[in-house]
LUMLUMSE-831152 format. One line per field, with one value per atom (N, C-alpha, C): residue number from 1; atom name; x, y, z. Coordinates in Angstrom, 2 decimals, m for minus. Atoms other than C-alpha are relative to their C-alpha. Example, Ala and Ser with C-alpha at 12.3 -4.5 7.8 and 13.67 -1.06 7.14 Angstrom:
# residues 2
resi = (1; 1; 1; 2; 2; 2) .
name = (N; CA; C; N; CA; C) .
px = (0.89; 12.30; 0.90; m0.82; 13.67; m0.77) .
py = (m1.19; m4.50; 1.20; m1.19; m1.06; 1.09) .
pz = (0.00; 7.80; 0.00; m0.06; 7.14; 0.73) .
END
This chain:
# residues 171
resi = (1; 1; 1; 2; 2; 2; 3; 3; 3; 4; 4; 4; 5; 5; 5; 6; 6; 6; 7; 7; 7; 8; 8; 8; 9; 9; 9; 10; 10; 10; 11; 11; 11; 12; 12; 12; 13; 13; 13; 14; 14; 14; 15; 15; 15; 16; 16; 16; 17; 17; 17; 18; 18; 18; 19; 19; 19; 20; 20; 20; 21; 21; 21; 22; 22; 22; 23; 23; 23; 24; 24; 24; 25; 25; 25; 26; 26; 26; 27; 27; 27; 28; 28; 28; 29; 29; 29; 30; 30; 30; 31; 31; 31; 32; 32; 32; 33; 33; 33; 34; 34; 34; 35; 35; 35; 36; 36; 36; 37; 37; 37; 38; 38; 38; 39; 39; 39; 40; 40; 40; 41; 41; 41; 42; 42; 42; 43; 43; 43; 44; 44; 44; 45; 45; 45; 46; 46; 46; 47; 47; 47; 48; 48; 48; 49; 49; 49; 50; 50; 50; 51; 51; 51; 52; 52; 52; 53; 53; 53; 54; 54; 54; 55; 55; 55; 56; 56; 56; 57; 57; 57; 58; 58; 58; 59; 59; 59; 60; 60; 60; 61; 61; 61; 62; 62; 62; 63; 63; 63; 64; 64; 64; 65; 65; 65; 66; 66; 66; 67; 67; 67; 68; 68; 68; 69; 69; 69; 70; 70; 70; 71; 71; 71; 72; 72; 72; 73; 73; 73; 74; 74; 74; 75; 75; 75; 76; 76; 76; 77; 77; 77; 78; 78; 78; 79; 79; 79; 80; 80; 80; 81; 81; 81; 82; 82; 82; 83; 83; 83; 84; 84; 84; 85; 85; 85; 86; 86; 86; 87; 87; 87; 88; 88; 88; 89; 89; 89; 90; 90; 90; 91; 91; 91; 92; 92; 92; 93; 93; 93; 94; 94; 94; 95; 95; 95; 96; 96; 96; 97; 97; 97; 98; 98; 98; 99; 99; 99; 100; 100; 100; 101; 101; 101; 102; 102; 102; 103; 103; 103; 104; 104; 104; 105; 105; 105; 106; 106; 106; 107; 107; 107; 108; 108; 108; 109; 109; 109; 110; 110; 110; 111; 111; 111; 112; 112; 112; 113; 113; 113; 114; 114; 114; 115; 115; 115; 116; 116; 116; 117; 117; 117; 118; 118; 118; 119; 119; 119; 120; 120; 120; 121; 121; 121; 122; 122; 122; 123; 123; 123; 124; 124; 124; 125; 125; 125; 126; 126; 126; 127; 127; 127; 128; 128; 128; 129; 129; 129; 130; 130; 130; 131; 131; 131; 132; 132; 132; 133; 133; 133; 134; 134; 134; 135; 135; 135; 136; 136; 136; 137; 137; 137; 138; 138; 138; 139; 139; 139; 140; 140; 140; 141; 141; 141; 142; 142; 142; 143; 143; 143; 144; 144; 144; 145; 145; 145; 146; 146; 146; 147; 147; 147; 148; 148; 148; 149; 149; 149; 150; 150; 150; 151; 151; 151; 152; 152; 152; 153; 153; 153; 154; 154; 154; 155; 155; 155; 156; 156; 156; 157; 157; 157; 158; 158; 158; 159; 159; 159; 160; 160; 160; 161; 161; 161; 162; 162; 162; 163; 163; 163; 164; 164; 164; 165; 165; 165; 166; 166; 166; 167; 167; 167; 168; 168; 168; 169; 169; 169; 170; 170; 170; 171; 171; 171) .
name = (N; CA; C; N; CA; C; N; CA; C; N; CA; C; N; CA; C; N; CA; C; N; CA; C; N; CA; C; N; CA; C; N; CA; C; N; CA; C; N; CA; C; N; CA; C; N; CA; C; N; CA; C; N; CA; C; N; CA; C; N; CA; C; N; CA; C; N; CA; C; N; CA; C; N; CA; C; N; CA; C; N; CA; C; N; CA; C; N; CA; C; N; CA; C; N; CA; C; N; CA; C; N; CA; C; N; CA; C; N; CA; C; N; CA; C; N; CA; C; N; CA; C; N; CA; C; N; CA; C; N; CA; C; N; CA; C; N; CA; C; N; CA; C; N; CA; C; N; CA; C; N; CA; C; N; CA; C; N; CA; C; N; CA; C; N; CA; C; N; CA; C; N; CA; C; N; CA; C; N; CA; C; N; CA; C; N; CA; C; N; CA; C; N; CA; C; N; CA; C; N; CA; C; N; CA; C; N; CA; C; N; CA; C; N; CA; C; N; CA; C; N; CA; C; N; CA; C; N; CA; C; N; CA; C; N; CA; C; N; CA; C; N; CA; C; N; CA; C; N; CA; C; N; CA; C; N; CA; C; N; CA; C; N; CA; C; N; CA; C; N; CA; C; N; CA; C; N; CA; C; N; CA; C; N; CA; C; N; CA; C; N; CA; C; N; CA; C; N; CA; C; N; CA; C; N; CA; C; N; CA; C; N; CA; C; N; CA; C; N; CA; C; N; CA; C; N; CA; C; N; CA; C; N; CA; C; N; CA; C; N; CA; C; N; CA; C; N; CA; C; N; CA; C; N; CA; C; N; CA; C; N; CA; C; N; CA; C; N; CA; C; N; CA; C; N; CA; C; N; CA; C; N; CA; C; N; CA; C; N; CA; C; N; CA; C; N; CA; C; N; CA; C; N; CA; C; N; CA; C; N; CA; C; N; CA; C; N; CA; C; N; CA; C; N; CA; C; N; CA; C; N; CA; C; N; CA; C; N; CA; C; N; CA; C; N; CA; C; N; CA; C; N; CA; C; N; CA; C; N; CA; C; N; CA; C; N; CA; C; N; CA; C; N; CA; C; N; CA; C; N; CA; C; N; CA; C; N; CA; C; N; CA; C; N; CA; C; N; CA; C; N; CA; C; N; CA; C; N; CA; C; N; CA; C; N; CA; C; N; CA; C; N; CA; C; N; CA; C; N; CA; C; N; CA; C; N; CA; C; N; CA; C; N; CA; C; N; CA; C; N; CA; C; N; CA; C; N; CA; C; N; CA; C; N; CA; C; N; CA; C; N; CA; C; N; CA; C; N; CA; C; N; CA; C; N; CA; C; N; CA; C; N; CA; C; N; CA; C) .
px = (0.70; 26.47; m1.28; 1.19; 23.71; m1.28; 1.27; 20.09; m0.46; 0.37; 19.40; 0.84; m0.84; 22.35; m0.47; 0.52; 21.01; m1.30; 1.27; 17.58; 0.23; m0.30; 19.07; 0.39; m0.38; 20.67; m1.22; 1.20; 17.40; m0.92; 0.85; 15.48; 0.53; m0.59; 17.90; m0.23; 0.20; 17.66; m1.46; 1.42; 13.88; m0.39; 0.28; 13.76; 0.50; m0.55; 15.98; m0.82; 0.72; 13.97; m1.48; 1.44; 10.51; m0.50; 0.53; 10.16; m0.11; 0.06; 10.89; m1.12; 1.03; 8.65; m1.40; 1.32; 5.77; m0.28; 0.21; 6.20; m1.22; 1.22; 2.84; 0.28; m0.04; 2.33; m1.33; 1.20; m0.12; m0.50; 0.52; m2.09; m0.80; 0.68; m3.89; 0.97; m1.03; m0.61; 0.18; m0.11; m0.52; 1.41; m1.38; 3.25; 0.49; m0.43; 3.24; 0.83; m0.73; 4.41; 1.39; m1.30; 7.19; 0.91; m0.80; 8.31; 0.55; m0.47; 8.50; 1.10; m0.97; 10.41; 1.37; m1.28; 13.09; 0.69; m0.63; 13.72; 1.05; m0.99; 16.78; m0.59; 0.52; 16.24; m0.01; 0.19; 15.03; 1.22; m1.15; 18.03; 1.17; m1.05; 20.38; m0.34; 0.43; 18.37; 0.29; m0.23; 18.69; 1.48; m1.43; 22.43; 0.37; m0.26; 22.19; m0.05; 0.11; 22.29; 0.88; m0.93; 25.35; m0.40; 0.39; 24.19; m1.28; 1.26; 20.69; 0.24; m0.32; 22.08; 0.70; m0.71; 24.42; m0.95; 0.97; 21.61; m0.95; 0.87; 19.37; 0.72; m0.78; 22.11; 0.13; m0.10; 22.58; m1.32; 1.31; 18.84; m0.26; 0.26; 18.60; 0.92; m0.91; 21.65; m0.56; 0.63; 19.98; m1.21; 1.20; 16.81; 0.35; m0.37; 18.51; 0.66; m0.75; 20.77; m0.80; 0.71; 18.22; m1.02; 1.10; 15.65; m1.31; 1.29; 11.93; m0.17; 0.12; 12.02; 0.86; m0.85; 14.91; m0.63; 0.66; 13.06; m1.23; 1.15; 9.94; 0.45; m0.53; 12.07; 0.38; m0.35; 13.38; m1.27; 1.27; 9.83; m0.59; 0.53; 8.82; 0.76; m0.79; 11.66; m0.49; 0.52; 10.45; m1.37; 1.32; 6.93; 0.12; m0.14; 8.12; 0.60; m0.73; 10.18; m0.37; 0.49; 8.11; 0.76; m0.74; 10.16; 1.29; m1.19; 13.30; m0.38; 0.45; 11.42; m0.22; 0.32; 10.29; 1.24; m1.11; 13.58; 1.28; m1.27; 16.35; 0.02; m0.14; 17.56; 1.41; m1.30; 20.42; 0.20; m0.22; 22.07; m0.70; 0.74; 20.12; 0.42; m0.30; 21.23; m0.97; 1.06; 18.20; 0.45; m0.49; 20.37; 0.72; m0.74; 22.03; m0.94; 0.87; 20.28; 0.13; m0.19; 21.80; m0.69; 0.67; 20.45; m1.52; 1.43; 16.98; m0.35; 0.24; 17.22; m0.05; m0.04; 18.16; m1.23; 1.24; 15.19; m1.16; 1.06; 12.92; 0.13; m0.21; 14.49; m0.52; 0.52; 13.70; m1.53; 1.46; 10.10; m0.50; 0.37; 9.90; 0.12; m0.23; 11.34; m0.98; 0.96; 9.05; m1.40; 1.25; 6.15; m1.24; 1.11; 3.79; m0.12; 0.06; 4.44; m1.39; 1.34; 1.18; m1.01; 0.94; m0.33; 0.43; m0.31; m0.32; m0.08; 0.15; m1.44; 1.30; m1.29; 1.79; 1.04; m0.97; 3.80; m0.24; 0.32; 1.99; 0.45; m0.41; 2.53; 1.52; m1.46; 6.20; 0.58; m0.49; 6.71; m0.25; 0.29; 5.01; 0.99; m0.95; 7.19; 1.42; m1.33; 10.34; 0.17; m0.06; 9.56; 0.06; m0.01; 8.84; 1.38; m1.32; 12.13; 1.07; m1.00; 14.11; m0.10; 0.17; 12.62; 0.50; m0.49; 13.34; 1.52; m1.46; 16.97; 0.55; m0.44; 17.07; 0.19; m0.14; 16.89; m1.11; 0.99; 15.16; m0.49; 0.47; 13.03; m0.60; 0.73; 11.28; 0.80; m0.72; 14.06; 0.16; m0.18; 14.61; m1.31; 1.30; 10.91; m0.30; 0.26; 10.61; 0.90; m0.93; 13.72; m0.43; 0.37; 12.59; m1.37; 1.31; 9.01; 0.16; m0.23; 10.38; 0.35; m0.36; 11.73; m1.06; 1.00; 8.61; m1.11; 1.09; 5.70; m1.20; 1.25; 2.56; m1.22; 1.09; 0.44; m0.64; 0.75; m2.25; m0.36; 0.13; m1.92; m1.18; 1.01; m4.44; m1.10; 1.06; m6.73; 0.29; m0.36; m4.84; 1.04; m0.97; m2.66; 1.25; m1.25; 0.55; 1.10; m1.13; 3.89; 0.45; m0.38; 4.73; m0.95; 0.97; 1.50; 0.17; m0.18; 2.12; 1.21; m1.19; 5.64; m0.22; 0.28; 4.48; m1.01; 0.90; 1.68; 0.75; m0.83; 4.36; 0.66; m0.56; 5.86; m0.99; 1.04; 2.56; m0.13; 0.11; 2.41; 1.18; m1.20; 5.96; 0.03; m0.03; 5.19; m0.89) .
py = (1.22; m86.90; m0.08; 0.17; m88.34; 0.15; m0.17; m87.67; m1.29; 1.22; m91.37; m0.21; 0.11; m91.32; 0.97; m0.97; m88.17; m0.51; 0.50; m89.76; m1.11; 1.06; m92.79; 0.63; m0.69; m90.43; 0.62; m0.64; m88.53; m1.05; 1.07; m91.80; m0.45; 0.40; m92.82; 1.08; m1.10; m89.39; 0.13; m0.06; m89.40; m1.02; 1.05; m92.65; 0.40; m0.44; m91.21; 1.14; m1.19; m87.98; m0.25; 0.28; m89.58; 0.00; m0.01; m90.22; 1.42; m1.38; m86.56; 0.75; m0.69; m85.30; m0.42; 0.51; m87.48; m0.01; m0.06; m86.89; 0.86; m0.78; m85.77; 1.25; m1.22; m82.30; 0.06; m0.05; m82.11; 1.44; m1.36; m78.98; 0.36; m0.27; m79.34; 0.45; m0.45; m78.67; 1.51; m1.46; m74.92; 0.46; m0.37; m74.93; m0.58; 0.68; m76.71; 0.90; m0.90; m73.66; 0.31; m0.28; m72.83; m1.22; 1.23; m76.46; m0.17; 0.10; m76.47; 1.02; m1.06; m73.20; m0.30; 0.29; m74.59; m1.24; 1.20; m77.77; 0.41; m0.26; m77.93; m0.38; 0.36; m78.13; m1.52; 1.45; m81.63; m0.76; 0.72; m82.61; m0.01; m0.05; m81.48; m0.98; 0.94; m83.44; m1.44; 1.36; m86.54; m0.28; 0.18; m85.97; m0.09; 0.09; m85.62; 1.38; m1.35; m81.85; 0.22; m0.21; m81.78; m0.85; 0.89; m84.76; 0.48; m0.49; m83.34; 1.28; m1.23; m79.94; m0.28; 0.36; m81.55; m0.62; 0.62; m83.65; 1.05; m1.08; m80.60; 0.86; m0.80; m78.60; m0.73; 0.79; m81.43; 0.00; m0.02; m81.60; 1.35; m1.32; m77.86; 0.30; m0.15; m77.93; m0.70; 0.73; m80.59; 0.77; m0.74; m78.51; 1.23; m1.23; m75.28; m0.26; 0.27; m76.80; m0.82; 0.94; m79.24; 0.64; m0.39; m79.02; m0.34; 0.24; m79.39; m1.44; 1.36; m83.22; m0.23; 0.13; m83.00; 0.71; m0.72; m80.39; m0.77; 0.82; m82.58; m1.19; 1.13; m85.48; 0.45; m0.52; m83.32; 0.27; m0.24; m82.22; m1.31; 1.31; m85.89; m0.55; 0.45; m86.67; 0.70; m0.72; m83.95; m0.53; 0.56; m85.41; m1.35; 1.35; m88.94; m0.01; 0.00; m87.92; 1.23; m1.19; m85.49; 0.34; m0.29; m85.85; 0.74; m0.71; m84.84; 1.40; m1.29; m82.03; 0.98; m0.83; m80.69; 0.37; m0.19; m81.05; 0.56; m0.41; m80.31; 1.51; m1.44; m76.72; 0.34; m0.55; m74.62; 1.25; m1.27; m71.71; 1.14; m1.10; m68.54; 1.32; m1.36; m64.92; 0.90; m0.73; m62.80; 1.34; m1.24; m59.83; m0.24; 0.34; m61.67; m0.41; 0.35; m61.75; m1.47; 1.39; m65.17; m0.96; 0.83; m66.63; 0.05; m0.15; m65.25; m0.82; 0.73; m66.71; m1.50; 1.44; m70.15; m0.45; 0.34; m70.11; m0.10; 0.06; m69.36; m1.24; 1.21; m72.18; m1.21; 1.12; m74.56; 0.00; m0.08; m73.32; m0.52; 0.45; m73.89; m1.51; 1.44; m77.39; m0.81; 0.70; m78.37; 0.07; m0.12; m77.18; m0.10; m0.16; m76.32; m1.10; 1.03; m79.47; m0.55; 0.52; m80.49; 1.09; m1.05; m77.08; 1.34; m1.27; m74.02; 1.16; m1.10; m71.84; 0.23; m0.15; m72.54; 0.62; m0.55; m71.77; 1.50; m1.41; m68.48; 0.84; m0.75; m67.35; 0.12; m0.02; m68.30; 0.92; m0.87; m66.55; 1.47; m1.39; m63.36; 0.51; m0.39; m63.28; 0.14; m0.03; m64.07; 1.25; m1.18; m61.34; 1.28; m1.20; m58.78; 0.20; m0.10; m59.56; 0.36; m0.30; m59.46; 1.47; m1.42; m56.09; 0.89; m0.80; m54.77; 0.03; 0.05; m55.84; 0.70; m0.74; m53.83; m0.84; 0.88; m56.77; 0.31; m0.15; m56.13; m1.40; 1.37; m59.25; m0.32; 0.24; m58.81; m0.82; 0.80; m60.08; m1.47; 1.37; m63.13; m0.77; 0.66; m63.92; m0.40; 0.30; m63.74; m1.15; 1.06; m65.90; m1.36; 1.28; m68.60; m0.46; 0.37; m68.50; m0.72; 0.63; m69.46; m1.48; 1.41; m72.75; m0.77; 0.59; m73.43; m0.70; 0.77; m75.75; 0.89; m0.65; m74.57; m0.77; 0.85; m77.25; 0.60; m0.48; m75.96; m1.21; 1.24; m78.71; m0.02; m0.02; m77.57; 1.04; m0.94; m75.08; 1.43; m1.35; m71.99; 0.61; m0.49; m71.50; m0.86; 0.74; m73.06; 0.75; m0.67; m72.30; 1.17; m1.10; m70.21; 1.19; m1.08; m68.21; 0.69; m0.57; m67.73; 0.93; m0.84; m66.41; 1.26; m1.19; m64.09; 0.92; m0.82; m62.92; 0.83; m0.77; m61.87; 1.18; m1.11; m59.72; 1.17; m1.04; m57.82; 0.60; m0.45; m57.60; 0.91; m0.76; m56.19; 1.37; m1.27; m53.35; 1.04) .
pz = (m0.36; 120.31; m0.83; 0.83; 118.16; 0.83; m0.71; 119.04; 0.67; m0.72; 119.81; 1.28; m1.20; 122.24; 1.08; m0.97; 123.89; 0.59; m0.52; 124.16; 1.03; m0.99; 125.95; 1.34; m1.24; 128.49; 0.66; m0.54; 128.89; 0.63; m0.55; 129.45; 1.36; m1.29; 132.21; 1.06; m0.94; 133.84; 0.39; m0.29; 133.57; 1.07; m0.98; 135.51; 1.39; m1.29; 138.25; 0.58; m0.46; 138.44; 0.29; m0.12; 138.31; 1.46; m1.37; 142.09; 0.59; m0.49; 142.80; m0.72; 0.78; 140.00; 0.41; m0.35; 141.15; 1.50; m1.45; 144.86; 0.29; m0.26; 146.20; 0.83; m0.79; 147.61; 0.75; m0.83; 150.50; 0.07; 0.04; 149.69; 1.24; m1.27; 153.04; 1.08; m0.93; 154.82; m0.17; 0.15; 155.54; m0.38; 0.33; 154.98; m1.33; 1.22; 151.62; m0.91; 0.91; 149.63; 0.54; m0.61; 152.07; m0.09; 0.11; 152.07; m1.42; 1.38; 148.27; m0.29; 0.27; 148.24; 0.61; m0.65; 150.56; m0.55; 0.58; 148.58; m1.03; 1.05; 146.40; m1.35; 1.33; 142.65; m0.18; 0.10; 141.67; m0.54; 0.56; 139.52; 0.99; m1.04; 142.28; 1.12; m1.03; 144.86; m0.41; 0.51; 142.67; m0.26; 0.24; 142.27; m1.47; 1.44; 138.49; m0.67; 0.52; 138.05; m1.22; 1.12; 135.80; m1.20; 1.10; 133.74; m0.68; 0.57; 133.29; m0.80; 0.72; 132.30; m1.32; 1.23; 129.76; m1.03; 0.91; 128.27; m0.57; 0.47; 128.08; m1.03; 0.95; 126.37; m1.34; 1.24; 123.84; m0.76; 0.67; 123.13; m0.67; 0.55; 122.63; m1.17; 1.13; 120.36; m1.24; 1.11; 118.18; m0.51; 0.37; 118.22; m0.83; 0.69; 117.15; m1.35; 1.23; 114.50; m1.00; 0.85; 113.12; m0.91; 0.86; 110.40; 0.73; m0.68; 111.17; 0.47; m0.53; 111.39; 1.26; m1.19; 113.88; 1.19; m1.09; 115.92; 0.49; m0.40; 115.90; 0.84; m0.78; 117.17; 1.41; m1.33; 120.04; 0.79; m0.70; 120.90; 0.51; m0.40; 121.01; 1.19; m1.16; 123.42; 1.25; m1.17; 125.76; 0.39; m0.32; 125.51; 0.70; m0.57; 126.33; 1.40; m1.28; 129.37; 0.83; m0.69; 131.44; 1.29; m1.23; 134.63; m0.34; 0.47; 132.77; m0.45; 0.51; 131.02; 1.14; m1.15; 134.38; 0.80; m0.93; 136.26; m0.61; 0.62; 133.76; m0.25; 0.16; 133.81; m0.44; 0.33; 132.56; 0.85; m0.73; 134.36; m0.73; 0.60; 133.78; 0.62; m0.42; 133.98; m0.75; 0.68; 133.25; m0.58; 0.59; 132.32; m1.33; 1.22; 129.41; m1.14; 1.13; 126.01; m0.44; 0.43; 125.16; 0.97; m1.00; 128.39; m0.22; 0.30; 127.59; m1.24; 1.24; 124.08; 0.26; m0.27; 125.39; 0.77; m0.70; 127.76; m0.97; 1.02; 124.80; m0.87; 0.80; 122.80; 0.76; m0.80; 125.67; m0.02; 0.06; 125.74; m1.35; 1.34; 121.99; m0.12; 0.10; 122.26; 0.84; m0.87; 125.12; m0.60; 0.75; 122.95; 0.89; m0.92; 125.80; 1.05; m1.03; 127.83; 0.15; m0.25; 129.44; 0.33; m0.39; 130.23; m0.59; 0.65; 127.99; 0.97; m0.96; 130.90; 0.76; m0.70; 132.80; m0.91; 0.96; 129.67; m0.18; 0.18; 129.15; 1.19; m1.20; 132.73; 0.08; m0.03; 132.56; m1.06; 1.07; 129.23; 0.31; m0.34; 130.41; 1.04; m1.04; 133.51; m0.56; 0.61; 131.53; m0.87; 0.87; 128.99; 0.82; m0.85; 131.71; 0.65; m0.64; 133.49; m1.03; 1.04; 130.23; m0.41; 0.35; 129.27; 1.11; m1.14; 132.77; 0.03; 0.05; 132.23; m1.24; 1.17; 129.01; m1.25; 1.16; 126.60; m0.99; 1.08; 123.27; m0.35; 0.12; 123.29; m1.36; 1.24; 119.94; m1.01; 1.00; 117.60; 0.43; m0.49; 119.79; m0.06; 0.09; 120.01; m1.44; 1.41; 116.21; m0.46; 0.40; 115.71; 0.54; m0.61; 118.13; m0.50; 0.54; 116.82; m1.33; 1.30; 113.40; 0.12; m0.16; 114.78; 0.80; m0.87; 116.85; m0.79; 0.59; 116.17; m0.32; 0.39; 114.39; 0.48; m0.45; 116.07; 1.26; m1.17; 118.45; 0.84; m0.76; 121.04; 0.96; m1.06; 123.64; m0.21; 0.29; 121.92; 0.42; m0.41; 123.07; m0.94; 0.96; 120.02; m0.02; 0.11; 118.78; 0.74; m0.63; 120.38; m0.86; 0.89; 117.32; 0.19; m0.18; 117.72; 1.35; m1.34; 121.43; 0.03; 0.02; 120.87; m0.83; 0.80; 118.10; 0.70; m0.81; 120.41; 1.02; m0.93; 122.87; m0.68; 0.76; 120.13; 0.04; m0.03; 119.96; 1.39; m1.39; 123.75; 0.36; m0.33; 123.84; m0.67; 0.73; 121.45; 0.64) .
END
């Protein structure tokens, strides 16, 4: 499927997912965290889990196979559709190197989203779990860093720099 066709699907899904993504959380409610933990995943709640997963897989395929302009176009799609970016997931088995790699590719394609701090925390946790599962994360980090952006979006380093920093942390 062409990237413009994938973007049309993503735009439709973003519109469906937006009410869930923008639903307020009452932090004054003492049970807010427990309530969030018991909710089903957003795409599943919206009834578009399979469609969102397929669109995400298509975007990541374009990202991995593409040259830098194609990867920049995929990053721009993730920027334009934040509800989709937040809600779309793929199955994840933290004991499988390919699953770890695909998670890193998604991080690279999202290019820090709206908050580098969240990305850093997620990457540190992901790396720790992958290492605990016996995955040699260094080659994958280097590979995915090569396809990542060099733009420092929020003053905390580019996605490429962040991934290469994890290489140093892993040694």
